[in-house]
Backbone as XML, in Angstrom:
<?xml version="1.0"?>
<chain id="A" units="angstrom">
  <residue number="1" name="MET">
    <atom name="N" x="-8.235" y="2.043" z="-5.795"/>
    <atom name="CA" x="-8.053" y="1.995" z="-7.131"/>
    <atom name="C" x="-8.328" y="0.547" z="-7.729"/>
  </residue>
  <residue number="2" name="HIS">
    <atom name="N" x="-7.694" y="-0.302" z="-7.095"/>
    <atom name="CA" x="-7.771" y="-1.677" z="-7.506"/>
    <atom name="C" x="-8.823" y="-2.576" z="-6.584"/>
  </residue>
  <residue number="3" name="LEU">
    <atom name="N" x="-9.412" y="-1.912" z="-5.880"/>
    <atom name="CA" x="-10.554" y="-2.574" z="-4.963"/>
    <atom name="C" x="-11.528" y="-3.370" z="-5.788"/>
  </residue>
  <residue number="4" name="ARG">
    <atom name="N" x="-11.628" y="-4.644" z="-5.516"/>
    <atom name="CA" x="-12.559" y="-5.465" z="-6.375"/>
    <atom name="C" x="-13.484" y="-6.069" z="-5.205"/>
  </residue>
  <residue number="5" name="PRO">
    <atom name="N" x="-14.687" y="-5.435" z="-5.091"/>
    <atom name="CA" x="-15.666" y="-5.833" z="-4.038"/>
    <atom name="C" x="-15.931" y="-7.360" z="-3.956"/>
  </residue>
  <residue number="6" name="LEU">
    <atom name="N" x="-15.889" y="-8.133" z="-5.104"/>
    <atom name="CA" x="-16.191" y="-9.614" z="-4.927"/>
    <atom name="C" x="-14.874" y="-10.402" z="-4.599"/>
  </residue>
  <residue number="7" name="GLU">
    <atom name="N" x="-13.751" y="-9.688" z="-4.696"/>
    <atom name="CA" x="-12.501" y="-10.477" z="-4.315"/>
    <atom name="C" x="-11.976" y="-10.008" z="-2.852"/>
  </residue>
  <residue number="8" name="HIS">
    <atom name="N" x="-12.133" y="-8.869" z="-2.599"/>
    <atom name="CA" x="-11.711" y="-8.125" z="-1.271"/>
    <atom name="C" x="-12.980" y="-8.296" z="-0.200"/>
  </residue>
  <residue number="9" name="LEU">
    <atom name="N" x="-13.085" y="-9.419" z="0.460"/>
    <atom name="CA" x="-14.253" y="-9.547" z="1.322"/>
    <atom name="C" x="-14.033" y="-8.903" z="2.643"/>
  </residue>
  <residue number="10" name="VAL">
    <atom name="N" x="-12.864" y="-8.700" z="3.153"/>
    <atom name="CA" x="-12.530" y="-7.978" z="4.369"/>
    <atom name="C" x="-11.417" y="-6.981" z="4.179"/>
  </residue>
  <residue number="11" name="HIS">
    <atom name="N" x="-11.392" y="-5.978" z="4.977"/>
    <atom name="CA" x="-10.344" y="-5.007" z="4.963"/>
    <atom name="C" x="-9.646" y="-5.090" z="6.321"/>
  </residue>
  <residue number="12" name="LEU">
    <atom name="N" x="-8.327" y="-5.280" z="6.467"/>
    <atom name="CA" x="-7.744" y="-5.280" z="7.855"/>
    <atom name="C" x="-6.682" y="-4.188" z="7.844"/>
  </residue>
  <residue number="13" name="SER">
    <atom name="N" x="-6.543" y="-3.799" z="9.000"/>
    <atom name="CA" x="-5.350" y="-2.756" z="9.429"/>
    <atom name="C" x="-4.334" y="-3.679" z="9.839"/>
  </residue>
  <residue number="14" name="PRO">
    <atom name="N" x="-3.012" y="-3.287" z="9.998"/>
    <atom name="CA" x="-2.008" y="-3.972" z="10.460"/>
    <atom name="C" x="-2.386" y="-4.606" z="11.901"/>
  </residue>
  <residue number="15" name="ARG">
    <atom name="N" x="-3.017" y="-3.896" z="12.702"/>
    <atom name="CA" x="-3.461" y="-4.280" z="13.973"/>
    <atom name="C" x="-4.365" y="-5.391" z="13.955"/>
  </residue>
  <residue number="16" name="SER">
    <atom name="N" x="-5.462" y="-5.176" z="13.186"/>
    <atom name="CA" x="-6.428" y="-6.256" z="13.100"/>
    <atom name="C" x="-5.863" y="-7.551" z="12.497"/>
  </residue>
  <residue number="17" name="LEU">
    <atom name="N" x="-4.893" y="-7.417" z="11.433"/>
    <atom name="CA" x="-4.313" y="-8.562" z="10.780"/>
    <atom name="C" x="-3.551" y="-9.327" z="11.943"/>
  </residue>
  <residue number="18" name="ARG">
    <atom name="N" x="-2.802" y="-8.519" z="12.757"/>
    <atom name="CA" x="-2.050" y="-9.403" z="13.888"/>
    <atom name="C" x="-3.127" y="-9.991" z="14.921"/>
  </residue>
  <residue number="19" name="THR">
    <atom name="N" x="-4.153" y="-9.374" z="15.150"/>
    <atom name="CA" x="-5.164" y="-9.970" z="15.948"/>
    <atom name="C" x="-5.758" y="-11.285" z="15.303"/>
  </residue>
  <residue number="20" name="ALA">
    <atom name="N" x="-6.057" y="-11.138" z="13.980"/>
    <atom name="CA" x="-6.466" y="-12.302" z="13.222"/>
    <atom name="C" x="-5.380" y="-13.509" z="13.249"/>
  </residue>
  <residue number="21" name="PHE">
    <atom name="N" x="-4.411" y="-13.194" z="13.101"/>
    <atom name="CA" x="-3.134" y="-14.295" z="13.137"/>
    <atom name="C" x="-3.289" y="-14.923" z="14.537"/>
  </residue>
  <residue number="22" name="ALA">
    <atom name="N" x="-3.253" y="-14.061" z="15.599"/>
    <atom name="CA" x="-3.362" y="-14.691" z="16.879"/>
    <atom name="C" x="-4.552" y="-15.493" z="17.155"/>
  </residue>
  <residue number="23" name="LEU">
    <atom name="N" x="-5.609" y="-15.097" z="16.726"/>
    <atom name="CA" x="-6.903" y="-15.904" z="16.872"/>
    <atom name="C" x="-6.860" y="-17.201" z="16.208"/>
  </residue>
  <residue number="24" name="ALA">
    <atom name="N" x="-5.990" y="-17.171" z="15.188"/>
    <atom name="CA" x="-5.955" y="-18.459" z="14.245"/>
    <atom name="C" x="-4.759" y="-19.221" z="14.807"/>
  </residue>
  <residue number="25" name="GLY">
    <atom name="N" x="-4.131" y="-18.827" z="15.944"/>
    <atom name="CA" x="-2.967" y="-19.617" z="16.310"/>
    <atom name="C" x="-1.808" y="-19.455" z="15.588"/>
  </residue>
  <residue number="26" name="LEU">
    <atom name="N" x="-1.623" y="-18.324" z="14.970"/>
    <atom name="CA" x="-0.391" y="-18.315" z="14.153"/>
    <atom name="C" x="0.522" y="-17.158" z="14.658"/>
  </residue>
  <residue number="27" name="GLU">
    <atom name="N" x="1.744" y="-17.469" z="14.398"/>
    <atom name="CA" x="2.840" y="-16.506" z="14.923"/>
    <atom name="C" x="3.140" y="-15.453" z="13.703"/>
  </residue>
  <residue number="28" name="PRO">
    <atom name="N" x="2.957" y="-14.113" z="13.931"/>
    <atom name="CA" x="3.362" y="-13.228" z="12.856"/>
    <atom name="C" x="4.793" y="-13.223" z="12.647"/>
  </residue>
  <residue number="29" name="LEU">
    <atom name="N" x="5.238" y="-13.234" z="11.410"/>
    <atom name="CA" x="6.815" y="-13.076" z="11.016"/>
    <atom name="C" x="6.984" y="-11.679" z="10.584"/>
  </residue>
  <residue number="30" name="ALA">
    <atom name="N" x="5.999" y="-11.106" z="9.882"/>
    <atom name="CA" x="6.126" y="-9.795" z="9.384"/>
    <atom name="C" x="4.697" y="-9.147" z="8.809"/>
  </residue>
  <residue number="31" name="ILE">
    <atom name="N" x="4.574" y="-7.945" z="9.348"/>
    <atom name="CA" x="3.322" y="-7.191" z="8.790"/>
    <atom name="C" x="3.822" y="-5.879" z="8.352"/>
  </residue>
  <residue number="32" name="ARG">
    <atom name="N" x="3.488" y="-5.662" z="6.984"/>
    <atom name="CA" x="3.973" y="-4.402" z="6.552"/>
    <atom name="C" x="2.789" y="-3.793" z="5.711"/>
  </residue>
  <residue number="33" name="THR">
    <atom name="N" x="2.982" y="-2.540" z="5.385"/>
    <atom name="CA" x="1.851" y="-1.663" z="4.631"/>
    <atom name="C" x="2.540" y="-1.066" z="3.439"/>
  </residue>
  <residue number="34" name="PRO">
    <atom name="N" x="3.043" y="-1.766" z="2.383"/>
    <atom name="CA" x="3.669" y="-1.316" z="1.225"/>
    <atom name="C" x="2.598" y="-0.538" z="0.398"/>
  </residue>
  <residue number="35" name="SER">
    <atom name="N" x="2.994" y="0.376" z="-0.454"/>
    <atom name="CA" x="2.209" y="0.757" z="-1.546"/>
    <atom name="C" x="2.847" y="0.397" z="-2.875"/>
  </residue>
  <residue number="36" name="HIS">
    <atom name="N" x="2.174" y="-0.027" z="-3.770"/>
    <atom name="CA" x="2.787" y="-0.598" z="-4.982"/>
    <atom name="C" x="2.817" y="0.499" z="-6.082"/>
  </residue>
  <residue number="37" name="LEU">
    <atom name="N" x="4.056" y="0.767" z="-6.463"/>
    <atom name="CA" x="4.073" y="1.769" z="-7.724"/>
    <atom name="C" x="4.838" y="1.074" z="-8.912"/>
  </residue>
  <residue number="38" name="SER">
    <atom name="N" x="4.361" y="1.440" z="-10.054"/>
    <atom name="CA" x="4.964" y="0.804" z="-11.181"/>
    <atom name="C" x="5.506" y="1.845" z="-12.217"/>
  </residue>
  <residue number="39" name="GLU">
    <atom name="N" x="6.507" y="1.542" z="-12.930"/>
    <atom name="CA" x="6.947" y="2.402" z="-13.860"/>
    <atom name="C" x="5.909" y="2.811" z="-14.998"/>
  </residue>
  <residue number="40" name="GLN">
    <atom name="N" x="4.950" y="1.940" z="-15.043"/>
    <atom name="CA" x="3.794" y="2.074" z="-15.889"/>
    <atom name="C" x="2.607" y="3.123" z="-15.473"/>
  </residue>
  <residue number="41" name="HIS">
    <atom name="N" x="2.648" y="3.465" z="-14.303"/>
    <atom name="CA" x="1.703" y="4.295" z="-13.664"/>
    <atom name="C" x="1.685" y="5.624" z="-14.194"/>
  </residue>
  <residue number="42" name="THR">
    <atom name="N" x="0.692" y="6.244" z="-14.571"/>
    <atom name="CA" x="0.794" y="7.779" z="-14.588"/>
    <atom name="C" x="0.930" y="8.364" z="-13.372"/>
  </residue>
  <residue number="43" name="LEU">
    <atom name="N" x="1.137" y="9.604" z="-13.293"/>
    <atom name="CA" x="1.188" y="10.369" z="-12.069"/>
    <atom name="C" x="-0.009" y="10.281" z="-11.285"/>
  </residue>
  <residue number="44" name="ALA">
    <atom name="N" x="-1.266" y="10.339" z="-11.922"/>
    <atom name="CA" x="-2.435" y="10.355" z="-11.271"/>
    <atom name="C" x="-2.621" y="8.848" z="-10.636"/>
  </residue>
  <residue number="45" name="GLU">
    <atom name="N" x="-2.276" y="7.920" z="-11.304"/>
    <atom name="CA" x="-2.358" y="6.564" z="-10.689"/>
    <atom name="C" x="-1.471" y="6.269" z="-9.520"/>
  </residue>
  <residue number="46" name="ALA">
    <atom name="N" x="-0.222" y="6.745" z="-9.769"/>
    <atom name="CA" x="0.764" y="6.720" z="-8.660"/>
    <atom name="C" x="0.298" y="7.352" z="-7.381"/>
  </residue>
  <residue number="47" name="LEU">
    <atom name="N" x="-0.122" y="8.561" z="-7.618"/>
    <atom name="CA" x="-0.720" y="9.362" z="-6.290"/>
    <atom name="C" x="-1.959" y="8.614" z="-5.786"/>
  </residue>
  <residue number="48" name="GLU">
    <atom name="N" x="-2.809" y="8.039" z="-6.493"/>
    <atom name="CA" x="-3.924" y="7.391" z="-6.109"/>
    <atom name="C" x="-3.437" y="6.118" z="-5.186"/>
  </residue>
  <residue number="49" name="ASN">
    <atom name="N" x="-2.433" y="5.363" z="-5.772"/>
    <atom name="CA" x="-1.935" y="4.188" z="-5.065"/>
    <atom name="C" x="-1.219" y="4.397" z="-3.757"/>
  </residue>
  <residue number="50" name="LEU">
    <atom name="N" x="-0.871" y="5.745" z="-3.594"/>
    <atom name="CA" x="-0.253" y="6.237" z="-2.383"/>
    <atom name="C" x="-1.362" y="6.785" z="-1.487"/>
  </residue>
  <residue number="51" name="GLY">
    <atom name="N" x="-2.572" y="6.859" z="-1.853"/>
    <atom name="CA" x="-3.676" y="7.538" z="-1.108"/>
    <atom name="C" x="-3.499" y="9.046" z="-1.158"/>
  </residue>
  <residue number="52" name="ARG">
    <atom name="N" x="-2.874" y="9.535" z="-2.174"/>
    <atom name="CA" x="-2.676" y="11.051" z="-2.367"/>
    <atom name="C" x="-3.227" y="11.663" z="-3.591"/>
  </residue>
  <residue number="53" name="ALA">
    <atom name="N" x="-4.491" y="11.222" z="-3.995"/>
    <atom name="CA" x="-5.068" y="11.793" z="-5.092"/>
    <atom name="C" x="-5.076" y="13.299" z="-5.118"/>
  </residue>
  <residue number="54" name="GLY">
    <atom name="N" x="-5.240" y="13.772" z="-3.961"/>
    <atom name="CA" x="-5.371" y="15.224" z="-3.950"/>
    <atom name="C" x="-4.211" y="15.926" z="-4.089"/>
  </residue>
  <residue number="55" name="TRP">
    <atom name="N" x="-3.110" y="15.337" z="-4.279"/>
    <atom name="CA" x="-1.814" y="16.034" z="-4.603"/>
    <atom name="C" x="-1.663" y="16.329" z="-6.150"/>
  </residue>
  <residue number="56" name="ARG">
    <atom name="N" x="-2.638" y="15.802" z="-6.916"/>
    <atom name="CA" x="-2.480" y="16.051" z="-8.443"/>
    <atom name="C" x="-2.714" y="17.451" z="-8.831"/>
  </residue>
  <residue number="57" name="ARG">
    <atom name="N" x="-3.706" y="18.068" z="-8.129"/>
    <atom name="CA" x="-4.135" y="19.425" z="-8.405"/>
    <atom name="C" x="-4.323" y="19.463" z="-9.979"/>
  </residue>
  <residue number="58" name="ASP">
    <atom name="N" x="-3.514" y="20.307" z="-10.859"/>
    <atom name="CA" x="-3.835" y="20.434" z="-12.189"/>
    <atom name="C" x="-2.986" y="19.777" z="-13.202"/>
  </residue>
  <residue number="59" name="ALA">
    <atom name="N" x="-2.469" y="18.644" z="-12.604"/>
    <atom name="CA" x="-1.587" y="17.766" z="-13.422"/>
    <atom name="C" x="-2.347" y="17.158" z="-14.475"/>
  </residue>
  <residue number="60" name="ASP">
    <atom name="N" x="-1.693" y="16.842" z="-15.515"/>
    <atom name="CA" x="-2.257" y="16.022" z="-16.756"/>
    <atom name="C" x="-2.453" y="14.582" z="-16.220"/>
  </residue>
  <residue number="61" name="PRO">
    <atom name="N" x="-3.652" y="14.027" z="-16.328"/>
    <atom name="CA" x="-3.932" y="12.730" z="-15.627"/>
    <atom name="C" x="-3.162" y="11.723" z="-16.526"/>
  </residue>
  <residue number="62" name="ASP">
    <atom name="N" x="-2.825" y="11.899" z="-17.563"/>
    <atom name="CA" x="-2.093" y="10.730" z="-18.429"/>
    <atom name="C" x="-0.540" y="11.058" z="-18.425"/>
  </residue>
  <residue number="63" name="ALA">
    <atom name="N" x="-0.027" y="12.020" z="-17.795"/>
    <atom name="CA" x="1.425" y="12.305" z="-17.656"/>
    <atom name="C" x="2.096" y="11.276" z="-16.877"/>
  </residue>
  <residue number="64" name="ARG">
    <atom name="N" x="3.331" y="10.870" z="-17.372"/>
    <atom name="CA" x="4.118" y="9.994" z="-16.648"/>
    <atom name="C" x="5.009" y="10.775" z="-15.845"/>
  </residue>
  <residue number="65" name="PRO">
    <atom name="N" x="5.392" y="10.407" z="-14.478"/>
    <atom name="CA" x="6.275" y="11.152" z="-13.671"/>
    <atom name="C" x="7.605" y="11.184" z="-14.089"/>
  </residue>
  <residue number="66" name="SER">
    <atom name="N" x="8.291" y="12.350" z="-13.896"/>
    <atom name="CA" x="9.594" y="12.367" z="-14.316"/>
    <atom name="C" x="10.456" y="11.588" z="-13.375"/>
  </residue>
  <residue number="67" name="ALA">
    <atom name="N" x="11.774" y="11.276" z="-13.723"/>
    <atom name="CA" x="12.553" y="10.674" z="-12.827"/>
    <atom name="C" x="12.739" y="11.159" z="-11.395"/>
  </residue>
  <residue number="68" name="PRO">
    <atom name="N" x="12.831" y="12.560" z="-11.259"/>
    <atom name="CA" x="12.968" y="13.053" z="-9.964"/>
    <atom name="C" x="11.520" y="12.831" z="-9.074"/>
  </residue>
  <residue number="69" name="VAL">
    <atom name="N" x="10.579" y="13.078" z="-9.758"/>
    <atom name="CA" x="9.143" y="12.838" z="-9.304"/>
    <atom name="C" x="8.969" y="11.521" z="-8.812"/>
  </residue>
  <residue number="70" name="ARG">
    <atom name="N" x="9.275" y="10.468" z="-9.606"/>
    <atom name="CA" x="9.154" y="9.104" z="-9.336"/>
    <atom name="C" x="9.997" y="8.776" z="-8.098"/>
  </residue>
  <residue number="71" name="LEU">
    <atom name="N" x="11.275" y="9.320" z="-7.948"/>
    <atom name="CA" x="11.988" y="9.056" z="-6.711"/>
    <atom name="C" x="11.417" y="9.730" z="-5.558"/>
  </residue>
  <residue number="72" name="GLY">
    <atom name="N" x="10.667" y="10.799" z="-5.632"/>
    <atom name="CA" x="9.859" y="11.445" z="-4.513"/>
    <atom name="C" x="8.727" y="10.483" z="-4.184"/>
  </residue>
  <residue number="73" name="LEU">
    <atom name="N" x="8.116" y="9.917" z="-5.097"/>
    <atom name="CA" x="6.844" y="9.037" z="-5.008"/>
    <atom name="C" x="7.164" y="7.800" z="-4.218"/>
  </residue>
  <residue number="74" name="ARG">
    <atom name="N" x="8.453" y="7.223" z="-4.655"/>
    <atom name="CA" x="8.969" y="6.148" z="-3.935"/>
    <atom name="C" x="9.363" y="6.390" z="-2.446"/>
  </residue>
  <residue number="75" name="ALA">
    <atom name="N" x="9.907" y="7.495" z="-2.331"/>
    <atom name="CA" x="10.141" y="7.981" z="-0.920"/>
    <atom name="C" x="8.901" y="8.074" z="-0.035"/>
  </residue>
  <residue number="76" name="VAL">
    <atom name="N" x="7.878" y="8.714" z="-0.569"/>
    <atom name="CA" x="6.684" y="8.704" z="0.179"/>
    <atom name="C" x="6.183" y="7.323" z="0.403"/>
  </residue>
  <residue number="77" name="ALA">
    <atom name="N" x="6.179" y="6.247" z="-0.353"/>
    <atom name="CA" x="5.721" y="4.992" z="-0.359"/>
    <atom name="C" x="6.583" y="4.415" z="0.854"/>
  </residue>
  <residue number="78" name="ALA">
    <atom name="N" x="7.977" y="4.510" z="0.740"/>
    <atom name="CA" x="8.796" y="3.976" z="1.814"/>
    <atom name="C" x="8.429" y="4.709" z="3.160"/>
  </residue>
  <residue number="79" name="ALA">
    <atom name="N" x="8.186" y="5.912" z="3.360"/>
    <atom name="CA" x="7.839" y="6.551" z="4.598"/>
    <atom name="C" x="6.592" y="5.874" z="5.142"/>
  </residue>
  <residue number="80" name="GLN">
    <atom name="N" x="5.497" y="5.786" z="4.141"/>
    <atom name="CA" x="4.257" y="5.186" z="4.594"/>
    <atom name="C" x="4.366" y="3.807" z="5.200"/>
  </residue>
  <residue number="81" name="ASP">
    <atom name="N" x="5.282" y="2.920" z="4.491"/>
    <atom name="CA" x="5.574" y="1.662" z="4.971"/>
    <atom name="C" x="6.127" y="1.549" z="6.344"/>
  </residue>
  <residue number="82" name="ARG">
    <atom name="N" x="7.099" y="2.526" z="6.566"/>
    <atom name="CA" x="7.719" y="2.557" z="7.827"/>
    <atom name="C" x="6.666" y="3.104" z="8.968"/>
  </residue>
  <residue number="83" name="LEU">
    <atom name="N" x="5.866" y="3.965" z="8.546"/>
    <atom name="CA" x="4.842" y="4.515" z="9.444"/>
    <atom name="C" x="3.637" y="3.539" z="9.654"/>
  </residue>
  <residue number="84" name="GLY">
    <atom name="N" x="3.605" y="2.587" z="8.785"/>
    <atom name="CA" x="2.408" y="1.627" z="8.974"/>
    <atom name="C" x="1.107" y="2.158" z="8.289"/>
  </residue>
  <residue number="85" name="THR">
    <atom name="N" x="1.333" y="3.105" z="7.273"/>
    <atom name="CA" x="0.216" y="3.846" z="6.672"/>
    <atom name="C" x="0.071" y="3.594" z="5.149"/>
  </residue>
  <residue number="86" name="GLY">
    <atom name="N" x="0.851" y="2.677" z="4.655"/>
    <atom name="CA" x="0.673" y="2.316" z="3.207"/>
    <atom name="C" x="-0.743" y="1.839" z="2.746"/>
  </residue>
  <residue number="87" name="MET">
    <atom name="N" x="-1.000" y="1.778" z="1.438"/>
    <atom name="CA" x="-2.269" y="1.317" z="1.017"/>
    <atom name="C" x="-2.581" y="-0.274" z="0.958"/>
  </residue>
  <residue number="88" name="VAL">
    <atom name="N" x="-1.569" y="-1.041" z="1.205"/>
    <atom name="CA" x="-1.780" y="-2.401" z="1.207"/>
    <atom name="C" x="-1.354" y="-3.042" z="2.562"/>
  </residue>
  <residue number="89" name="VAL">
    <atom name="N" x="-2.023" y="-3.994" z="3.153"/>
    <atom name="CA" x="-1.506" y="-4.627" z="4.303"/>
    <atom name="C" x="-1.078" y="-6.000" z="3.951"/>
  </residue>
  <residue number="90" name="LEU">
    <atom name="N" x="0.218" y="-6.326" z="4.208"/>
    <atom name="CA" x="0.830" y="-7.505" z="3.904"/>
    <atom name="C" x="1.335" y="-8.234" z="5.144"/>
  </residue>
  <residue number="91" name="GLY">
    <atom name="N" x="0.915" y="-9.370" z="5.236"/>
    <atom name="CA" x="1.191" y="-10.122" z="6.473"/>
    <atom name="C" x="1.923" y="-11.477" z="6.121"/>
  </residue>
  <residue number="92" name="VAL">
    <atom name="N" x="2.778" y="-12.028" z="6.826"/>
    <atom name="CA" x="3.340" y="-13.395" z="6.713"/>
    <atom name="C" x="3.327" y="-14.065" z="8.164"/>
  </residue>
  <residue number="93" name="ALA">
    <atom name="N" x="2.658" y="-15.206" z="8.275"/>
    <atom name="CA" x="2.715" y="-15.870" z="9.636"/>
    <atom name="C" x="3.104" y="-17.274" z="9.504"/>
  </residue>
  <residue number="94" name="ARG">
    <atom name="N" x="3.434" y="-17.880" z="10.585"/>
    <atom name="CA" x="3.587" y="-19.310" z="10.610"/>
    <atom name="C" x="2.890" y="-20.030" z="11.825"/>
  </residue>
  <residue number="95" name="VAL">
    <atom name="N" x="2.833" y="-21.330" z="11.683"/>
    <atom name="CA" x="2.357" y="-22.150" z="12.705"/>
    <atom name="C" x="3.446" y="-22.189" z="13.859"/>
  </residue>
  <residue number="96" name="PRO">
    <atom name="N" x="3.141" y="-21.941" z="15.071"/>
    <atom name="CA" x="4.283" y="-21.926" z="15.966"/>
    <atom name="C" x="4.818" y="-23.391" z="16.199"/>
  </residue>
  <residue number="97" name="GLY">
    <atom name="N" x="6.085" y="-23.473" z="16.527"/>
    <atom name="CA" x="6.689" y="-24.826" z="16.959"/>
    <atom name="C" x="7.499" y="-25.322" z="15.876"/>
  </residue>
</chain>
């Protein structure tokens, strides 16, 4: 959804980011895969940000998710992060020593 071809020059998985850190001589401190959800997202946008656009079915594309649905979406995002399957790869590393 937010892919910008001129800004996103490479795409990394958690594994390939860990390898890139190692090749650069960096020590990984954290590598996560969060999905970003906002209160401003419509249901369609939230599902797309979770990589679950197919779950929309016949939903109104402009509808905002209800509080229980938003809670469920956040649970899906948290599970994806724990499993390493979220839509964003975020890494933090440091120079050893």
